[in-house]
N, C-alpha and C positions, 0 to 999 in steps of 0.2 A: 325368403324378402331376393324382389328383384328388382331393383330402380332403372329406370329410365331417363336418361338426362335429352332435352329435345328441346327445338327454339322454334322451328319453323311449318308451316304448315306442310311440306315434305314429309315430312317425320314424324310427326301428329299423324298423317295419312299411314305409313306404311309400316307403327308401331302394334297402329291399332287389331290390327290380327292375330300378334303375336301377344297385346295384352287381351285380346280376345281369349286364346286360347286358354292366358293361365287363369283370366276369373273364371274358367270352366273348371279346369284342374283347384282351387279353388290352393291360392301360394299365391299372399301376400305379395302386393308387389306398389309402388311407388315412382309415379312420375316430376322431378322435377325439372321444372319448366322454365326456361332458361328468358324469357318473354325477347329473344332475336326478333321474332314480327310480334305486332301490338297489338296494332289496329283490332274490329273485334270478323274484319270482311277477311283478313291475314290467319288469324289464333281460333278467338271465341265461338265464332260458330262450325269451327272444326269440329273441338269436343263437343258439340252440341251434338252436331250430324256424323260424329262417328261414336255417340255411345260415350266416350273417355270417362274417368270416372275423372272429378280434381285433381287439381294439382296438388301433394303434398311440399309443393313450395312453388314459388316465382318470386328468381331473382328480378325478373324488372331490367335487365340490361337495356333494354332499349338501342336505339342506335347510336354510332360512337364508329370514334378511328379505330382502325380492324386490330391491332391493339391493343389499346383500352379496353374495350369489347372483350376480346380474346383474356383479356386479365382482368378483369372484372367477371368476368365465367368461371374464372379459372377460383381465387379466389371463394366467390357465394355458394356456389356448385361444394364446394369443399365443405363448408360450411354446415349444409341440407345434408351432402352425405355423413358428416360424420353424425349426424340425427337418425339416420334410421341401419349404419352399417351389413349394411344389402349383402346377400353372396354374391350377386353378379352384376354390375351398373354395365347396361343396353346402349350403346351411345351408335346411330344413323347417319345412313351419309355421309357428308365432307363436311360440313359445314364447319365456322367455328365454337359453335354449341359441341359439336364431337368432339373437335378435338380440347377443346374447356373441357368439355366433361371427363375425356380419356386422361387429359391429367391433375385432373387436379382427383382422380377413383385412383390412379399409380403411385400418387403420392401418398394415402389413405390408405393400400396397402390393398387397397380390393382391385378383384378382377376385372376387366371387361372381354367383351361382349358388338364387337365391332358387323356389325348387320350390313349389308351392300360389303359386303370384303371386299378388295383386289379389285376397284374399280381403278382404272387410267386410263385418262387423255394424250400424256407423254407434254404437257403443256406446261412447264409450268410459271407462267403468265397468267394463272389463271389460278389465283389463292385458294380454287380446292382441288387441287391437285395439291399440294401441300399438305392441308388439314387431310386430306383423304393418307396419306405414304406414312406422317407421321402416326394419326391417330394404331394406324397397322403396324408399326414399332412394338408399340408397350400393348396391343391385346392380346390376350391369349385363346381367344376364340372368334376366327374367320368364320364368316355366314357368306359365303359367295351364294349368288345370286345363277349366274351356270361354272360350266367345267372352264370354261375360260378364265376366269377372273380366282380359279386353283392352279393352272398352271401360269399366268399373271405370276402366284403368287411366290409359284417353287421357285422362279426363274432371279425371283428377289430371297428366296432364302428361304422360306417361310412356308413349313409343311408340318408342322406338328397343331392340331387345335384346325386346320383347316376345312369346314363341310361347307357340301352344296346343299343348298337347301329350297332352289326358287327364290322367285322375288316377291314378298306383301303388296308387290302394289297389283296383280294378278287378283291375288286371295280381297285387295279391300275393292277394287274395281268389278271382280266378276260377280265379289255378289252385290253392289250397290247401281249399277248401270241399272237394272229392267226396276230398282227401285226410284232412283234417277228420273227415269222418262214418267214410270205414274205421278211424282209427286212435285215434278220443276218445272214448271209455264215459264222460263225466260225463255225459253223462245219466240212465245206467242208475247212476253212480254216488250221485247222488241222485234214488234212484227214483222217476224223473219218466216215463222209456222210454212212450209210448202216453197221458202225458194230455196234455193243452190246459194253457200259463205260456205266461207272460208275460216277458219281460227287462227288468232294470233294472240304470239302472245313472247314479250320479249320482254329480258330486264339482267341480264347478263352487264355484268359492267363493261366489257373489252366492246358490246356493240349499242350502247346507251348509254354511257357518260359523255361519247360526244358528241357536237354539235353535226360534226359534217358525219359520222359516220352513222349515225339514228336520220340524219336527214333523206341521207344516199337509203339508206335498208323501207322506210317511208315511199318515197320515191316506188322501185319498184317495182311495192306493193301495189303503188294503184297502178300503177301500168299490166301488169298481172289481173288482178281485180276487173280492170280494164278487159287484159283481151280474152278474159275468159268464164267474161258474165259473172264475178261474182260478188257478195259481198262481204264485208271483212268485220270480222265480230272481233273486239280490243280491247278485251278485263285490262285496262296500263294499271301498272305494276308501280307507286309509287316514285321509283325511281327515275324509271320511265317516263310519268304526264312530267314531275319536274324540268326535264331535259327540254320537252315537246315547249312544256313554259315561257322557258328563256330563249327559249328558239327564234331566230326572226324569220315570222310568216309560219311558225310554226301552230297556228289553228288551223289552219287549214286539214291537219292530218285528223283533229276532232272531227270533221265532217268526212261526207262520201266520199270516197264507197266504204268508209271506216263504223261501225256501227261500233262507238265507243261504250267501256259500261265500266263503274268500279267492279275489283279486283270478284270474283265469285264464292259465294261456297263451296264445298267438294259436290251439290249433291247439283246442282247450276253445271258447273266448272266441266261431269260427266254430263247432264243433259244438250249440251253445246256441242262438246266433246261427239259425243255419239251423233250428232244429226248432223256434223259438219262432212263436210264434202271432200279435204283434207287443213289439219291444219301446220302451219306453220310455226316455227318455235326454236328457242335457244335457252331449252331446258332441258334436261338431262329428265325424270323425271313426266315431261309429257310424252316424252320418245319412245317409252314404253308404255303412256297409258293408249298413247296410241298405236302404240302395236298389239295391245292386246283387246284392248275395243277394232282391231282392224278398218283404222283410219288412214286411209296414206299421210305420212310426214315427213313437211323436207324443212333440216335441222339446218339451218341462217350460224354455221357456224363455221368453220377450216375443219375440225374435230369430235368426234365423239368420245366421250368415253361407255358405250352403250352401239360397241360396235355390233353386237346380235345384229338391230334393229333393219342396221345395211345390209349385212348378208342374207339376212331372211328374205330383206324385196317388202319391208316397210315402209324405208326411208333411206332418204338422200340427203347428203351434206350440201351445202351453197353455201362461202364466202363473199359473193358477190364482186366473185375478182375484177369478168368482165361485164360486160353490160348484155341484155337476154341471158344473164347463167342460171337466172329466178327464174325465169318461163322459162328455158327447157326445162326446168329440175320441176316444177309444176307442171308442166303437161306429163311430161315423167309418169311423174307419182297418179296423175289425174287416170293417168289407164291402164294404170296395172292393178290387174284384178287383186279383190282382196280376201287373197287363199293363201298367205302365205300361215308357218307356221309358227305360232307363240312359242319363243327361249327359251319365257323367264319361271315354266312351270305350270303349275297344275293348279294353282288354286289351293295348293294345299300349304305354302310354306313357314306361316304362323305356326304351325302347329308342330311342322316338327322343330324348329325351334324353341319355344317353351319347353320337349320334350327336354331336347341340347341342355335349357339350362338347368332343369330339373333334375337331369342327374349326375347322381351322386360320384361316378367316374370318373367325366370329364373335369380334363385336367385345365387348371385355372392357376398358372404361371407364363407370362408375357412366352410366346413362341422365339424367339429368340435366346431366352432362358436355357444356361445345359440344364 
């Protein structure tokens, strides 16, 4: 039995190829859903579109201050995992669901597999940095996307149980991109067929919780749109919408050049991404998806835990520390050929992960243990 503890949209996308591979091998599995994302647009639609089995348990933790949310995840995840007593608990990424699920499994004596292990931004103001580092300290199996993460874990003294498997986001995007083109009509529904547009996603607290910071970003985006004759499709995260709504004069950011929508389902989002001239984002997962689908990306952050995207020329960092910085980054990426090699693998990561989870010879104690 393999159990997955997940709670957000990106986690559902990235476990789907592993779940598919286990189902083909007729291996029993259980999804423990924390409910960290809980609206239809951010949650249920992804189970439907990805063909995931219904969760064994939904912990319904919802939104809460981080410490309270984490504590609730640990308690409720431990109760659910105690009922199924899996051979492995797999957590994916760097959210509170990852750390809470890992701690619950550790206290129950269940080995932990960390999918997307070894990513580091070295920015400890990001809550995700603590989540992924702490989860990694108690994991037995570290499933790295690239050699970069293996080398980083080695620097931290983690050398046992480290496997480079590729990134399951490639599996998911390659499998679903063509289907999204055939099935999704969101580009037509938004009146964008045949028009050049950029895709914008913003959700990171450091960008959207401050009225001043978000206003600066939105103004810079408006200038970029005008200069490059782009409309900007903006699926608004609930956190971002709340800040804009309370911001004095914020309603103009719901108007042209922005084409605002609710958070998009997976097929609609892939269609929007695949047809975009470029993407402007602060999301780690979107950097990977854009790189995979060869869409130029500008990341509105000072750092990234996906440096491979920058190294291959698919992505540029931009923290808006000086006027015109965003425009220069956009101009560079729009002019760049979309010929980079994908550093995240061949689309068979899910198969490799499933094989490792089902291999009785794989070591099942935390990598730091003697």
